[in-house]
C-alpha positions as CSV (number, residue, x, y, z in Angstrom):
1,M,0.0,0.0,0.0
2,Y,1.5,3.4,-1.0
3,Y,0.5,5.1,2.3
4,D,2.5,2.6,4.3
5,L,5.3,5.1,5.0
6,K,7.5,2.5,6.8
7,Y,9.3,2.3,3.4
8,M,10.8,5.8,4.2
9,S,13.1,3.8,6.5
10,V,14.7,2.2,3.5
11,P,17.9,4.2,2.6
12,L,18.2,6.0,-0.7
13,P,20.9,5.1,-3.2
14,E,24.0,7.2,-2.8
15,D,23.7,8.9,-6.2
16,I,20.2,10.1,-5.5
17,I,21.4,11.5,-2.1
18,K,24.2,13.4,-3.9
19,L,21.9,15.0,-6.4
20,K,19.3,15.8,-3.8
21,N,21.8,17.4,-1.4
22,Y,23.1,19.6,-4.2
23,G,19.5,20.5,-5.1
24,D,19.5,18.9,-8.5
25,F,15.9,17.7,-8.2
26,T,15.5,17.2,-11.9
27,G,18.6,14.9,-11.9
28,A,17.4,13.0,-8.9
29,E,14.0,12.4,-10.6
30,K,15.8,11.1,-13.7
31,M,17.9,8.8,-11.6
32,I,14.8,7.5,-9.8
33,E,13.0,6.8,-13.1
34,H,16.1,5.0,-14.4
35,L,16.1,2.7,-11.3
36,L,12.3,2.1,-11.3
37,A,12.6,0.9,-14.9
38,K,14.9,-1.9,-13.7
39,E,14.2,-5.0,-11.6
40,I,14.9,-3.9,-8.1
41,P,13.8,-5.1,-4.6
42,Q,10.2,-4.2,-3.8
43,A,11.1,-2.3,-0.6
44,L,13.5,-0.1,-2.6
45,R,10.9,0.4,-5.3
46,K,8.4,1.6,-2.7
47,R,11.0,4.0,-1.2
48,L,11.8,5.5,-4.6
49,E,8.1,6.0,-5.4
50,I,7.7,7.9,-2.2
51,E,10.8,9.9,-2.9
52,Q,9.3,11.0,-6.2
53,D,6.5,12.8,-4.3
54,I,8.9,14.2,-1.7
55,I,11.0,15.8,-4.4
56,R,7.9,17.4,-6.0
57,I,6.9,18.9,-2.6
58,V,10.3,20.0,-1.2
59,G,11.7,22.2,-3.9
60,I,10.4,25.6,-4.9
61,N,7.1,25.1,-3.0
62,E,8.9,24.7,0.4
63,Y,12.0,26.8,-0.3
64,P,11.0,29.6,-2.6
65,F,13.4,32.4,-1.6
66,D,17.0,32.7,-2.9
67,F,19.6,34.7,-0.9
68,E,18.8,38.0,-2.7
69,E,15.0,37.7,-2.0
70,A,15.5,36.6,1.6
71,N,17.9,39.5,2.3
72,K,15.3,42.0,0.8
73,M,12.6,40.5,3.1
74,M,14.9,40.8,6.1
75,K,15.8,44.4,5.3
76,E,12.1,45.3,4.9
77,A,11.2,43.6,8.2
78,F,13.9,44.6,10.7
79,S,15.6,47.8,11.8
80,N,19.4,48.2,11.5
81,Y,19.6,45.1,9.3
82,Q,23.0,44.1,7.9
83,E,23.3,41.6,5.0
84,Q,25.9,39.5,6.9
85,E,23.2,38.7,9.4
86,L,21.4,36.2,7.0
87,T,24.7,34.4,6.4
88,D,25.3,34.2,10.2
89,L,21.8,32.9,10.8
90,K,22.2,30.3,8.2
91,E,25.6,29.2,9.6
92,T,24.3,28.9,13.1
93,G,21.2,26.9,12.2
94,K,18.6,29.6,13.0
95,V,17.0,29.6,9.5
96,D,16.0,26.6,7.5
97,W,17.6,26.4,4.0
98,L,18.7,24.0,1.3
99,F,20.4,24.0,-2.1
100,I,18.3,24.2,-5.3
101,D,20.5,23.8,-8.3
102,G,23.6,24.5,-6.2
103,N,22.1,27.8,-4.8
104,V,20.9,28.5,-1.3
105,H,17.1,28.9,-0.9
106,F,15.3,29.6,2.4
107,Q,12.1,27.9,3.7
108,R,8.9,29.7,3.0
109,R,8.3,30.6,6.7
110,F,11.8,31.5,7.7
111,L,11.0,35.1,8.5
112,M,7.9,34.2,10.6
113,N,10.1,31.6,12.4
114,L,12.7,34.2,13.3
115,I,10.1,36.5,14.7
116,K,8.5,33.7,16.8
117,T,11.7,32.1,18.1
118,Q,14.3,34.9,18.3
119,A,13.4,37.6,20.8
120,D,16.0,40.0,19.5
121,Y,14.5,39.9,16.0
122,E,11.0,40.3,17.3
123,A,12.2,43.5,19.1
124,R,13.6,44.9,15.9
125,L,10.4,44.6,13.9
126,L,9.7,47.7,11.9
127,V,6.0,46.9,12.1
128,K,5.1,45.4,15.5
129,E,2.8,42.5,15.8
130,D,-0.3,42.7,18.0
131,S,1.2,41.8,21.3
132,E,-2.2,42.3,23.1
133,V,-3.6,39.1,21.5
134,D,-0.5,37.2,22.7
135,R,-0.9,38.7,26.2
136,L,-4.6,37.7,26.3
137,R,-3.8,34.1,25.2
138,K,-1.2,33.7,27.9
139,Q,-3.7,35.2,30.4
140,E,-6.3,32.7,29.2
141,L,-3.9,29.8,29.8
142,T,-2.9,31.0,33.3
143,Q,-6.6,31.4,34.2
144,N,-7.2,27.8,33.0
145,I,-4.6,26.4,35.3
146,Q,-6.1,28.3,38.2
147,L,-9.6,27.0,37.5
148,M,-8.4,23.5,36.9
149,K,-6.6,23.4,40.2
150,E,-9.5,25.0,42.1
151,N,-12.2,22.8,40.6
152,G,-10.4,19.6,39.8
153,G,-11.3,20.0,36.1
154,R,-13.3,22.0,33.6
155,T,-16.0,21.3,31.1
156,V,-17.0,23.3,28.0
157,K,-19.3,23.0,25.1
158,I,-17.5,24.1,21.9
159,H,-19.2,25.0,18.6
160,L,-16.9,25.2,15.5
161,K,-17.1,25.7,11.8
162,A,-14.4,24.4,9.4
163,S,-14.1,25.0,5.7
164,I,-11.9,24.3,2.7
165,Q,-11.9,25.8,-0.8
166,V,-9.6,25.4,-3.8
167,K,-7.9,28.7,-4.8
168,K,-9.3,30.4,-7.9
169,E,-6.3,29.7,-10.1
170,Y,-6.6,26.0,-9.4
171,E,-10.3,25.8,-9.6
172,R,-11.7,23.4,-12.3
173,P,-15.6,23.7,-12.2
174,G,-17.5,20.8,-13.7
175,E,-14.9,18.2,-12.5
176,K,-15.6,15.6,-9.9
177,V,-13.9,16.2,-6.6
178,R,-13.4,14.3,-3.3
179,V,-13.1,16.5,-0.2
180,Y,-12.4,15.7,3.4
181,L,-12.6,17.9,6.6
182,P,-11.5,16.8,10.1
183,L,-14.1,16.1,12.8
184,P,-13.9,15.7,16.6
185,K,-13.5,12.1,17.5
186,S,-14.7,10.3,20.6
187,C,-11.8,10.1,23.1
188,K,-10.8,10.6,26.7
189,Q,-11.9,14.3,26.8
190,A,-14.4,14.7,23.9
191,S,-18.1,13.4,24.0
192,E,-21.6,14.3,22.9
193,I,-20.4,15.2,19.4
194,E,-23.0,16.6,17.1
195,I,-22.7,17.4,13.4
196,L,-24.9,20.5,13.0
197,N,-24.5,21.3,9.3
198,T,-22.5,20.4,6.2
199,T,-22.4,22.4,3.0
200,P,-22.9,20.8,0.5
201,E,-24.7,17.7,2.0
202,A,-22.0,15.3,3.2
203,T,-21.5,12.0,1.3
204,F,-20.2,10.2,4.4
205,I,-19.4,10.9,8.0
206,A,-16.8,8.6,9.5
207,P,-17.6,6.9,12.9
208,E,-16.7,8.7,16.0
209,E,-14.0,6.1,16.9
210,E,-12.1,6.6,13.6
211,A,-8.3,7.1,14.2
212,Q,-8.4,10.2,11.9
213,R,-12.0,11.2,11.7
214,T,-13.4,13.1,8.7
215,V,-16.6,14.3,6.9
216,F,-16.4,13.3,3.2
217,F,-17.8,15.1,0.2
218,E,-17.9,13.6,-3.3
219,T,-19.5,15.9,-5.9
220,T,-19.1,17.9,-9.1
221,L,-17.2,21.2,-8.3
222,E,-19.1,24.4,-8.8
223,E,-17.5,27.8,-9.3
224,D,-16.3,29.4,-6.0
225,Q,-17.6,26.4,-4.1
226,V,-16.8,26.2,-0.3
227,F,-17.0,22.9,1.6
228,S,-17.8,23.4,5.2
229,V,-19.0,21.6,8.4
230,E,-20.3,22.9,11.7
231,Y,-20.2,20.7,14.8
232,S,-20.3,20.9,18.6
233,Y,-19.0,18.7,21.3
234,I,-18.4,18.5,25.1
235,N,-14.8,18.9,26.1
236,H,-14.0,17.8,29.7
237,V,-10.5,17.7,31.2
238,D,-9.7,16.5,34.7
239,Y,-6.8,18.0,36.7
240,V,-4.1,15.5,37.6
241,E,-1.4,16.0,40.3
242,L,1.2,13.3,39.6
243,D,2.9,11.7,42.6
244,P,5.9,9.5,41.7
245,D,5.5,7.6,45.0
246,K,2.1,6.3,43.8
247,A,3.4,5.0,40.4
248,I,3.4,1.3,39.9
249,I,6.8,0.2,38.6
250,E,5.4,-2.6,36.5
251,Q,3.5,-0.8,33.7
252,P,1.3,-2.2,30.9
253,D,2.8,-3.4,27.7
254,F,0.5,-1.7,25.1
255,E,1.5,1.3,22.9
256,L,5.2,0.4,23.2
257,S,6.1,-0.6,19.6
258,E,7.9,1.2,16.8
259,Q,5.9,2.7,14.0
260,L,8.2,3.3,11.1
261,P,9.6,5.6,9.9
262,H,9.0,8.2,12.6
263,I,8.6,6.2,15.8
264,R,11.9,4.3,15.4
265,F,14.2,3.1,18.1
266,T,17.5,4.1,16.5
267,P,21.0,3.6,18.1
268,Y,21.3,7.4,18.6
269,L,18.0,7.6,20.4
270,E,19.0,4.6,22.6
271,Q,22.2,6.4,23.6
272,L,20.3,9.7,24.2
273,L,17.6,8.0,26.3
274,E,20.3,6.4,28.5
275,E,21.8,9.8,29.0
276,I,18.4,11.4,29.8
277,L,17.3,8.8,32.3
278,A,20.6,8.3,34.0
279,G,19.4,5.0,35.7
280,E,16.0,6.3,36.7
281,T,13.4,3.5,37.1
282,N,10.3,5.3,38.3
283,P,7.9,5.7,35.3
284,I,6.7,9.1,36.3
285,K,10.2,10.4,36.9
286,K,11.3,8.8,33.6
287,A,8.6,10.5,31.6
288,R,9.4,13.8,33.4
289,K,13.0,13.6,32.5
290,I,12.1,13.1,28.8
291,Y,9.6,16.0,29.0
292,D,12.3,18.2,30.6
293,F,14.8,17.3,27.9
294,I,12.5,18.2,25.1
295,T,11.1,21.4,26.6
296,T,14.5,22.8,27.5
297,K,16.8,21.4,24.7
298,V,14.5,21.1,21.6
299,N,13.8,24.6,20.5
300,Y,10.5,25.4,19.0
301,S,10.7,26.0,15.2
302,F,8.3,26.0,12.3
303,M,8.8,23.0,10.0
304,R,8.7,22.1,6.4
305,E,6.0,19.5,5.5
306,Y,6.5,16.4,7.7
307,F,6.3,14.1,4.7
308,T,9.7,15.4,3.5
309,I,11.5,14.3,6.7
310,D,12.8,10.7,6.8
311,N,12.5,10.2,10.6
312,I,10.8,12.9,12.6
313,S,11.9,11.8,16.1
314,E,15.6,11.5,15.2
315,Y,15.4,14.8,13.3
316,A,14.2,16.5,16.5
317,A,16.9,14.8,18.7
318,V,19.8,15.5,16.3
319,N,18.8,19.1,15.2
320,L,17.4,20.0,18.6
321,K,14.5,21.9,17.0
322,G,10.9,21.2,15.9
323,D,7.3,22.3,16.1
324,C,4.5,20.9,18.3
325,G,4.1,17.7,16.3
326,V,7.8,17.0,16.0
327,Q,8.3,17.4,19.7
328,A,5.3,15.2,20.5
329,I,6.6,12.4,18.2
330,L,10.0,12.6,19.9
331,F,8.3,12.4,23.3
332,I,6.2,9.4,22.3
333,T,9.2,7.6,20.8
334,L,11.5,8.1,23.9
335,C,8.6,7.1,26.2
336,R,8.0,3.9,24.3
337,M,11.7,3.1,24.4
338,A,11.6,3.7,28.2
339,K,8.7,1.2,28.4
340,I,6.1,3.9,29.1
341,P,3.0,3.6,26.9
342,A,2.6,6.7,24.8
343,K,0.4,7.8,21.8
344,W,-0.6,10.7,19.6
345,Q,-3.4,13.2,19.8
346,S,-4.0,16.2,17.6
347,G,-6.5,18.5,16.0
348,L,-7.0,22.2,16.8
349,Y,-6.3,24.7,19.5
350,V,-9.5,26.6,19.9
351,S,-10.1,29.9,21.7
352,Q,-11.5,33.4,21.1
353,Y,-8.0,34.7,20.5
354,Y,-6.7,32.0,18.2
355,T,-7.9,28.9,16.4
356,G,-5.4,26.7,14.5
357,C,-3.6,23.3,14.1
358,H,-1.9,21.8,17.2
359,D,-0.4,18.4,18.2
360,W,0.2,16.9,21.6
361,A,0.9,13.5,23.3
362,Q,-0.6,11.1,25.8
363,F,1.3,8.7,28.1
364,Y,0.1,6.0,30.4
365,V,1.2,5.6,34.0
366,A,-0.7,3.2,36.4
367,P,-2.6,4.0,38.6
368,Y,-3.4,7.3,36.8
369,G,-4.2,5.9,33.4
370,W,-3.8,8.0,30.2
371,I,-2.5,11.5,30.9
372,F,-1.4,14.3,28.7
373,A,1.8,16.1,27.8
374,D,2.0,19.2,25.6
375,L,5.7,19.7,24.8
376,S,5.5,22.9,22.8
377,F,3.2,24.7,25.3
378,G,5.5,23.4,28.1
379,G,8.6,24.6,26.3
380,G,7.1,28.0,25.6
381,A,6.2,28.4,29.3
382,K,9.7,27.4,30.3
383,R,11.3,29.9,27.9
384,A,9.0,32.6,29.3
385,G,10.0,31.8,32.9
386,D,6.6,30.5,33.8
387,E,7.4,27.4,36.0
388,E,3.8,26.7,37.0
389,R,2.7,26.5,33.4
390,W,5.7,24.4,32.4
391,N,4.9,21.9,35.2
392,Y,1.2,21.9,34.4
393,Y,1.6,20.6,30.8
394,F,3.4,17.5,32.1
395,G,0.3,15.5,32.9
396,N,-2.4,18.0,32.0
397,L,-4.1,19.7,29.1
398,D,-6.2,22.8,28.8
399,I,-9.8,22.9,27.6
400,F,-9.1,24.7,24.3
401,R,-8.8,21.6,22.1
402,M,-10.6,19.8,19.3
403,P,-9.2,16.3,19.1
404,A,-9.5,14.8,15.6
405,N,-6.7,12.3,15.4
406,S,-5.5,9.6,17.7
407,E,-2.8,8.1,15.4
408,I,-0.3,9.2,12.8
409,Q,0.0,7.6,9.3
410,T,-3.4,6.1,9.1
411,D,-5.9,6.1,6.3
412,F,-9.2,7.9,6.0
413,N,-12.6,6.3,5.9
414,P,-13.3,6.3,2.9
415,S,-9.8,6.0,1.6
416,K,-8.2,8.8,-0.3
417,Q,-7.2,8.0,-3.9
418,F,-4.0,10.1,-4.2
419,L,-1.2,11.2,-2.0
420,R,-2.5,13.4,0.8
421,A,-1.3,16.9,1.3
422,D,-0.4,15.6,4.8
423,P,0.1,11.8,4.9
424,I,1.1,12.0,8.6
425,D,-1.8,13.8,10.2
426,N,-5.1,15.6,9.4
427,Q,-6.0,19.0,10.8
428,R,-6.8,21.1,7.8
429,G,-8.5,18.7,5.4
430,E,-7.8,17.2,2.0
431,F,-9.0,17.9,-1.6
432,E,-8.5,15.9,-4.8
433,Y,-9.7,15.9,-8.4
434,E,-10.1,12.6,-10.3
435,N,-6.5,12.8,-11.6
436,Q,-4.6,14.4,-8.7
437,G,-4.5,15.3,-5.0
438,L,-3.9,19.0,-4.2
439,P,-1.2,20.4,-1.9
440,Y,-2.1,23.0,0.7
441,A,-0.5,25.7,-1.4
442,Y,-3.5,25.3,-3.7
443,L,-6.1,25.5,-0.9
444,D,-7.7,28.0,1.5
445,V,-8.6,26.4,4.8
446,K,-10.4,28.1,7.7
447,Q,-11.4,27.2,11.2
448,E,-13.8,29.5,13.2
449,L,-14.9,29.3,16.8
450,I,-18.7,30.1,16.9
451,K,-19.2,29.7,20.6
452,M,-17.5,28.2,23.7
453,E,-19.7,27.8,26.8
454,E,-18.5,26.8,30.2
455,L,-20.5,24.1,31.9
456,V,-20.7,23.0,35.5
457,N,-17.8,20.6,36.0
458,K,-18.9,17.0,35.7
């Protein structure tokens, strides 16, 4: 099956690696076509077929700005900018880049990433961002912690609308399309899920227990057509105060396996884990040591598309950077290696100040059962000097979530016909014509909070 991404663990032939590292994607594609025309092992064939799609995604779409363009963007964004700065940022790993035809190109969000992760560049912005919204978001999270601790938990009813539309220049009215949007799934914190409206009428709504739950549309595309879904659900989160003395040393043996290519127990991760744990045997303390390492050593960074990374967990541990999903996958991998059951959860962060994609993790410690860890929120709190919030996100979650996915790398119901824009996860939706799937660069995706109502804690 094509979507079995375990074949990304198969190494690429050396000549393809040479061409790809130089940025000769045309040459790499020709080499792949040459090899696919021969009799080669099936596993290598699958790997090369996947690599064809990675090459199509990673080039100009992900790294559109050459040095001259990037320098111009920096000069227009920051006060007292000197051209040498971009070279220094590249050489110190603070901006993401690669070669295209032997020339350096920068990742499409490199400027946003600098502003988010480097306080000195944020301070030098010529046009300041709205700091009031950021302040209100932090205030909201602080208030959530206070209420969770006071009441032992919180319950809210959330009403959301999500939509997806193909951009005008890629619109082909009169052609048949297949469209998917994520839905909340039944899980530890989400219940009483109601689908309130779909436009147009949905073809199929996946069961609530689906690992990556969606609403599916199959229809003939109309001009300027928007596909949307409105839904509501109850979100309930209990407050957990973890006590290592209550942990049972002998933990269950579920959710401990590898899931190639990204949850992979590599020699480097084995050595890293040994260093992190330093002989610790208590499962809560082991999980906390892993959490502390990621939230203090793995710096938050925007990422290129996950599909273009061979092994996400090792990428995070080697490069010491990654966004919410990359950090969560590293946490899950290291926990499983430490014999602590761990699994994925993702969907949306939902509040009146911001609604957008987010990923986090769950881990299991008896007698507490499944509990949460949000590595990027925890790391952000630690960087801001907020120890209470840092400690909170080890074991706890806030109420501002829409959980749509409980696994990575799993198929939709019904199955998608072409390569997904995101084969790892599903938070924005997917769109395909009869002859091709569309990347996110071709789509407009929106999520809108209609209403959030606090309920009496259950």
